[in-house]
C-alpha positions as CSV (number, residue, x, y, z in Angstrom):
1,M,-128.3,15.0,297.9
2,S,-125.4,17.0,297.4
3,Y,-126.8,17.4,294.3
4,L,-130.0,18.9,294.3
5,V,-128.9,21.5,297.3
6,Q,-126.2,22.9,294.8
7,C,-128.8,23.1,292.0
8,G,-130.2,26.3,292.2
9,W,-134.2,24.7,290.0
10,C,-133.3,22.0,293.0
11,A,-132.5,24.9,296.1
12,S,-135.8,26.7,295.3
13,I,-137.8,24.1,296.0
14,W,-135.9,23.9,299.6
15,V,-136.6,27.5,299.8
16,A,-140.2,27.5,298.5
17,V,-141.1,24.6,301.8
18,L,-140.0,27.4,304.5
19,V,-141.2,30.5,302.7
20,V,-144.5,28.8,301.5
21,P,-145.9,27.8,305.0
22,A,-143.9,31.3,306.2
23,A,-145.1,33.7,303.6
24,C,-149.2,31.6,304.7
25,R,-148.4,33.1,308.3
26,W,-147.1,36.7,308.6
27,G,-147.8,37.6,305.3
28,D,-149.7,40.3,306.4
29,R,-146.8,41.4,309.0
30,T,-145.1,44.4,308.3
31,W,-141.4,42.5,309.4
32,F,-143.0,39.9,307.4
33,Q,-143.7,41.8,303.7
34,A,-139.7,44.0,304.7
35,A,-138.0,40.8,304.2
36,A,-139.3,39.4,301.5
37,T,-138.8,42.5,299.9
38,V,-135.6,42.5,301.0
39,A,-134.2,39.1,299.8
40,G,-136.7,39.3,296.0
41,A,-134.6,42.5,295.8
42,S,-131.5,41.0,296.6
43,W,-131.9,38.3,294.2
44,L,-133.5,40.5,291.3
45,Y,-129.5,42.5,291.6
46,G,-128.3,39.2,291.8
47,I,-129.8,38.2,288.5
48,A,-129.5,41.3,286.8
49,A,-125.2,41.7,287.7
50,T,-125.1,38.0,286.0
51,Q,-126.5,38.8,282.7
52,L,-125.0,42.4,282.9
53,D,-121.3,40.4,283.5
54,D,-121.7,39.8,279.6
55,Y,-122.6,42.4,278.1
């Protein structure tokens, strides 16, 4: 069970289980779009920082 929580690919399933129903329910609300945008930007920055550290 700890592997399923610590694995990045596996954890994405658990996040999707929470995010997809929330997006279906509140996707047209400004507060949800703002929170999703902030989370997405943070994720992209994290990936870029990880990849660019090697250069």
